[in-house]
One Martini backbone bead per residue (centre of mass of N, CA, C, O) as a GRO file, in nm:
protein
  111
    1UNK     BB    1   8.245   6.490 -16.446
    2UNK     BB    2   8.583   6.459 -16.551
    3UNK     BB    3   8.599   6.747 -16.686
    4UNK     BB    4   8.619   7.089 -16.783
    5UNK     BB    5   8.828   7.089 -17.019
    6UNK     BB    6   8.951   7.101 -17.318
    7UNK     BB    7   9.242   7.174 -17.475
    8UNK     BB    8   9.117   7.358 -17.694
    9UNK     BB    9   8.982   7.545 -17.494
   10UNK     BB   10   9.219   7.627 -17.306
   11UNK     BB   11   9.392   7.772 -17.529
   12UNK     BB   12   9.167   8.013 -17.552
   13UNK     BB   13   9.237   8.125 -17.241
   14UNK     BB   14   9.422   8.403 -17.253
   15UNK     BB   15   9.258   8.600 -17.018
   16UNK     BB   16   9.295   8.431 -16.777
   17UNK     BB   17   9.341   8.497 -16.411
   18UNK     BB   18   9.117   8.321 -16.263
   19UNK     BB   19   9.094   7.985 -16.091
   20UNK     BB   20   8.801   7.820 -15.957
   21UNK     BB   21   8.774   7.492 -15.809
   22UNK     BB   22   8.477   7.338 -15.659
   23UNK     BB   23   8.283   7.093 -15.545
   24UNK     BB   24   8.372   6.807 -15.716
   25UNK     BB   25   8.353   6.463 -15.719
   26UNK     BB   26   8.405   6.375 -16.047
   27UNK     BB   27   8.667   6.518 -16.096
   28UNK     BB   28   8.994   6.439 -16.260
   29UNK     BB   29   9.023   6.688 -16.456
   30UNK     BB   30   9.060   6.992 -16.591
   31UNK     BB   31   9.236   6.901 -16.847
   32UNK     BB   32   9.149   6.739 -17.163
   33UNK     BB   33   9.219   6.502 -17.383
   34UNK     BB   34   9.034   6.467 -17.696
   35UNK     BB   35   9.056   6.270 -17.936
   36UNK     BB   36   9.218   6.456 -18.202
   37UNK     BB   37   9.402   6.599 -18.022
   38UNK     BB   38   9.692   6.731 -17.981
   39UNK     BB   39   9.990   6.632 -17.814
   40UNK     BB   40  10.188   6.897 -17.875
   41UNK     BB   41  10.023   7.096 -17.709
   42UNK     BB   42  10.072   7.384 -17.533
   43UNK     BB   43   9.952   7.504 -17.231
   44UNK     BB   44   9.899   7.866 -17.187
   45UNK     BB   45   9.863   8.063 -16.894
   46UNK     BB   46   9.951   8.373 -16.922
   47UNK     BB   47   9.745   8.531 -16.695
   48UNK     BB   48   9.756   8.340 -16.470
   49UNK     BB   49   9.760   8.410 -16.096
   50UNK     BB   50   9.512   8.220 -15.991
   51UNK     BB   51   9.495   7.898 -15.818
   52UNK     BB   52   9.196   7.712 -15.713
   53UNK     BB   53   9.164   7.396 -15.527
   54UNK     BB   54   8.850   7.246 -15.402
   55UNK     BB   55   8.685   6.969 -15.333
   56UNK     BB   56   8.852   6.722 -15.515
   57UNK     BB   57   8.863   6.389 -15.456
   58UNK     BB   58   8.926   6.290 -15.790
   59UNK     BB   59   9.166   6.446 -15.842
   60UNK     BB   60   9.481   6.391 -16.038
   61UNK     BB   61   9.498   6.639 -16.251
   62UNK     BB   62   9.518   6.902 -16.453
   63UNK     BB   63   9.738   6.783 -16.673
   64UNK     BB   64   9.901   6.550 -16.916
   65UNK     BB   65  10.052   6.781 -17.049
   66UNK     BB   66  10.166   7.069 -17.158
   67UNK     BB   67  10.255   7.326 -16.909
   68UNK     BB   68  10.183   7.687 -16.835
   69UNK     BB   69  10.252   7.956 -16.561
   70UNK     BB   70  10.403   8.252 -16.585
   71UNK     BB   71  10.187   8.427 -16.371
   72UNK     BB   72  10.199   8.270 -16.113
   73UNK     BB   73  10.124   8.353 -15.755
   74UNK     BB   74   9.876   8.153 -15.675
   75UNK     BB   75   9.842   7.844 -15.476
   76UNK     BB   76   9.543   7.630 -15.411
   77UNK     BB   77   9.524   7.311 -15.224
   78UNK     BB   78   9.215   7.145 -15.122
   79UNK     BB   79   9.094   6.852 -15.097
   80UNK     BB   80   9.306   6.656 -15.299
   81UNK     BB   81   9.376   6.334 -15.241
   82UNK     BB   82   9.451   6.226 -15.559
   83UNK     BB   83   9.670   6.412 -15.629
   84UNK     BB   84   9.967   6.379 -15.833
   85UNK     BB   85   9.956   6.626 -16.055
   86UNK     BB   86   9.966   6.889 -16.260
   87UNK     BB   87  10.213   6.793 -16.452
   88UNK     BB   88  10.445   6.622 -16.631
   89UNK     BB   89  10.527   6.917 -16.799
   90UNK     BB   90  10.581   7.117 -16.585
   91UNK     BB   91  10.728   7.423 -16.502
   92UNK     BB   92  10.844   7.425 -16.191
   93UNK     BB   93  10.957   7.714 -16.143
   94UNK     BB   94  10.678   7.855 -16.156
   95UNK     BB   95  10.557   7.718 -15.897
   96UNK     BB   96  10.777   7.789 -15.694
   97UNK     BB   97  10.750   8.106 -15.724
   98UNK     BB   98  10.498   8.094 -15.595
   99UNK     BB   99  10.240   8.132 -15.371
  100UNK     BB  100  10.169   7.895 -15.133
  101UNK     BB  101   9.898   7.911 -14.925
  102UNK     BB  102   9.760   7.610 -14.975
  103UNK     BB  103   9.812   7.266 -14.846
  104UNK     BB  104   9.555   7.023 -14.808
  105UNK     BB  105   9.512   6.693 -14.828
  106UNK     BB  106   9.754   6.609 -15.072
  107UNK     BB  107   9.778   6.293 -15.108
  108UNK     BB  108   9.999   6.202 -15.323
  109UNK     BB  109  10.276   6.390 -15.439
  110UNK     BB  110  10.448   6.396 -15.745
  111UNK     BB  111  10.745   6.475 -15.933
   0.00000   0.00000   0.00000
């Protein structure tokens, strides 16, 4: 498994409040653009307030497109050694505002 959701599926998850992804060696991206999916679509996880990623050694990014977490309160990233970015186009002030409970062995993270 290289990704968890396609971007078209992720866009439909409007009521998602908590996302926990853990212990998957093959996942490289949480959300992936596939096929003829639009490059201009922003994914907004409107209700998501808790995001926990753990034990994903090949995870490189959450999503490579436009991404927003307006309600995010808690972010935990543990043992995601290859993670480079949450998203190239993530609105950083939203992530900075949340409580980052744990970030362990997640190098190198790029801005």
